[in-house]
Each structure stands twice: as structure tokens, then as C-alpha cells.
C-alpha positions, 0 to 999 in steps of 0.5 A: 500500500502507498500509505504514509503513516506516523503517530499523528498523521496518515496519508491514504491514496483515495483508491486504498481507503477501503483496503486499509480500513479492512486490513486494520479491522475498522470495517468488515469485508462484508460491509457492502452486504450491510449497505446493500440490505438497506438500499430498497428501504432507501429507494422507497424513502427517496421516492416518497420524498421525490418532488419535495424539498428532498428532490435534490438529494434524490437526484444526487443519489441517482447520479453519484450515490447516497452518502452517509452525510446525505442521510444525516441531512435527510433525517434532520429534515424529516424530523422537521417536516413530520414534526417527529417527537420521540415516544416510548422506547426511543421511537419517533412518531414518524414512520419515515424518520424511524425508517431513515434511522434504521438505515443509519443504524445498519450503515453505522454497524462496523463503520460500513458507511465509511466504506460506502462513502469512500466508494462513492467519492472514489467513483465520482472523483476518479471516473465521473469527474475525470470523464467530464474533464476529458469531455470538456477538453475534447469539446475545447479541442474540437471548438479550436479545430472548427475555429481554425478550419473557419479561419482557413476558409475565411482566408481562402475566401478573401483570396478568392474575393481579391482574385475576383476583384483583380479581374474586374479592376483589370478590365476597363469595361467590367470595372465601370459596371460592377461595384467592388467596394465590398465583399458582396459578389454575385454571378455574372451572367453572359447577357450582363457581360455582353450588355456591358461590352455592347454599351462600351462599344456603342460609346466608342462607335459614337466617338469614332463617327463624330471624329470622322464626320468632320470637315477636316476629314472631308477635306483630307479625302478631297486632298487625297483624291486630288493628289491621286488625280494629279499623279494620273495626268500626263501634263500637270499644267492641264489641271484645273480647280474645276476638275472632277476628282471623284475616284473609287478611293476611300469609298467606304470611308465616304459612305460612313461620313455620309450615311453613318452606321447604317444597316448592312442591307442599306450598305449592300443596296448602296454598293449594289452587292448581294452578299457580305460575310455575316458575323453579326453577334446573335445577342444583338441581332436587331443591331445588324449595322456595318460596324458590327460586321468585321469585313465592312469595319475592317475595310473602313479601318484600312481606308482610315489607315491609308489616309493617315499614311498618305497625309503623314507622307505629304507632311514630310514632302511639304517640309522639303518643297522649299529646297526641292525645285521639282516639288515646288513646280508641282505644287504651283500647278496643283489644284487649290485643295492641295495648294492651300494645305500647310504644314500646320493644317496637315499636322493637325489632320495627322493628329486627328486621324491618329485619334481615329486610328486609336479609337478603331483599334480600341473598338476592335480589341474590345469587340474581340474581348466581348464576342470572342468565345475563348476570351469571353468564356475564360473571363466568365469561368474565372469570375463565376468559378470564384464566386461559386467557390466563395458562396459554397465556402460562405455556407460552410463558414456560416454552418460552422459558426452555428455549430460553434454556438451549439458546441460552446453551449455544450461546453458551458454546460460541461464546465458547469457539470465539472464545477458541480462534481468538483465541489461535490467531491471536494466537500466529500473529501473534506468530510471523509478526512474529518471522519477518518481523523476522528475514527483513526485519531490521526490527522488524515489526508486523502491523496488524489488518484493519479 
């Protein structure tokens, strides 16, 4: 036995109390038979007291076991409750009091109650309290795991949100139409995607037409045609300002200036052609205009670039006329539309045409982003796959938060249970130490089970 004993003090491990007392003959080996013989009467007594002021004692009996100290409390309370008085031969006038005193007498025989109280204490402290603490720790660890998992999901979600925002921010069209000032994001439908790009294209188109339908461009076209006419003459001295410079050059550009962004049918009728390669966007089939047809738009763009290159070349030549006698002679016999052009006016026209070229390139690039299936699907897949994953994980995070509330409530209840059993076992230990000290006439310390 792991017992430390002196003349005045003794330390007994809690799981060795009964063995020690049996060995020292303070209690008999048949102590449990004595206790067990009174359990039926005890249960009947407690059932009678159920839902009365003794209900708490009854519950304690069910959970931990009825100790000798509980029994003493019951006896005193019964005497008050039944107004019990002693009669002849030391009996009370209350059957319940006499029954409880009889149980007490059986328990006190050979100190059986000490063994029973030690058994209850050991069971409660070693097993019930220990298991409750294990449950408490398991719940605490599980809550930490759920919180850690939620933290991981939230970080992943934030990264997905940031990736989604980055795609939007790097796309001028989407950035103008989709708010990203918070983490509330939604699936982007194909129709919305196309509508954003279509509106953006319409704005670019409006700017292009406004820049093209100007007197500067019209004069530039006349300048181009007059120069083309002049180079076709055998004798430049035969030219006249009243000559007709109409040629087949830049006809698509002139059509756009005169007619604007007409329908393809009007375009075919004007040029008397039966077929144009169709590549109209199905989503905007009601808007079958020439600018939404690649073949026609590229013809117009080619003529714009052609005019831009021509004006740029003429600007360089004009700067050399003062030192080039042949160039000066040609200029003197040129039509007035050519003679009146100065370096300053040509430079202004060059800048104007350069703006139009840039707008055309922007329109073509945006058109491809909007209607190229590869690019369109790539953007929509990236955006919407992120959003699907975010919403899925948001649901998991929310469920985990709800689960955490449930787990925390369970943990709080478990903590209260631990406190209750701890207080109970501490009180029981203190009472046992006092009772054993009185019995053994030594200061007794009960060592906790390890």
C-alpha cells in the first residue's frame, strides 16, 4: 500500500481507503452486504420524498450515490417536516424518520458507511469527474479545430474575393459596371457581360463617327483624291480647280461620313452587292449595322489607315518643297485643295486621324474581348468559378459558426457539470478526512488518484 503513516498523521491514496480500513479491522469485508440490505428501504424513502424539498438529494443519489452525510441531512429534515417527537422506547412518531434511522443504524454497524462513502467519492472523483474533464477538453479541442478550419476558409475566401476583384479592376469595361467596394459578389451572367461590352462599344462607335464626320476629314479625302488625280495626268499644267476628282478611293470611308452606321442591307443596296460575310453577334441581332460586321469595319479601318499614311507622307514632302525645285513646280500647278494645305493644317489632320486610328483599334480589341468565345468564356469561368467557390465556402463558414454556438453551449454546460462534481467531491473529501481523523485519531489526508 502507498500509505504514509506516523503517530499523528496518515496519508491514504483515495483508491486504498477501503483496503486499509479492512486490513486494520475498522470495517468488515462484508460491509457492502450491510449497505446493500438497506438500499430498497432507501429507494422507497427517496421516492416518497421525490418532488419535495428532498428532490435534490434524490437526484444526487441517482447520479453519484447516497452518502452517509446525505442521510444525516435527510433525517434532520424529516424530523422537521413530520414534526417527529420521540415516544416510548426511543421511537419517533414518524414512520419515515424511524425508517431513515434504521438505515443509519445498519450503515453505522462496523463503520460500513465509511466504506460506502469512500466508494462513492472514489467513483465520482476518479471516473465521473475525470470523464467530464476529458469531455470538456475534447469539446475545447474540437471548438479550436472548427475555429481554425473557419479561419482557413475565411482566408481562402478573401483570396478568392481579391482574385475576383483583380479581374474586374483589370478590365476597363467590367470595372465601370460592377461595384467592388465590398465583399458582396454575385454571378455574372453572359447577357450582363455582353450588355456591358455592347454599351462600351456603342460609346466608342459614337466617338469614332463624330471624329470622322468632320470637315477636316472631308477635306483630307478631297486632298487625297486630288493628289491621286494629279499623279494620273500626263501634263500637270492641264489641271484645273474645276476638275472632277471623284475616284473609287476611300469609298467606304465616304459612305460612313455620309450615311453613318447604317444597316448592312442599306450598305449592300448602296454598293449594289448581294452578299457580305455575316458575323453579326446573335445577342444583338436587331443591331445588324456595318460596324458590327468585321469585313465592312475592317475595310473602313484600312481606308482610315491609308489616309493617315498618305497625309503623314505629304507632311514630310511639304517640309522639303522649299529646297526641292521639282516639288515646288508641282505644287504651283496643283489644284487649290492641295495648294492651300500647310504644314500646320496637315499636322493637325495627322493628329486627328491618329485619334481615329486609336479609337478603331480600341473598338476592335474590345469587340474581340466581348464576342470572342475563348476570351469571353475564360473571363466568365474565372469570375463565376470564384464566386461559386466563395458562396459554397460562405455556407460552410456560416454552418460552422452555428455549430460553434451549439458546441460552446455544450461546453458551458460541461464546465458547469465539472464545477458541480468538483465541489461535490471536494466537500466529500473534506468530510471523509474529518471522519477518518476522528475514527483513526490521526490527522488524515486523502491523496488524489493519479
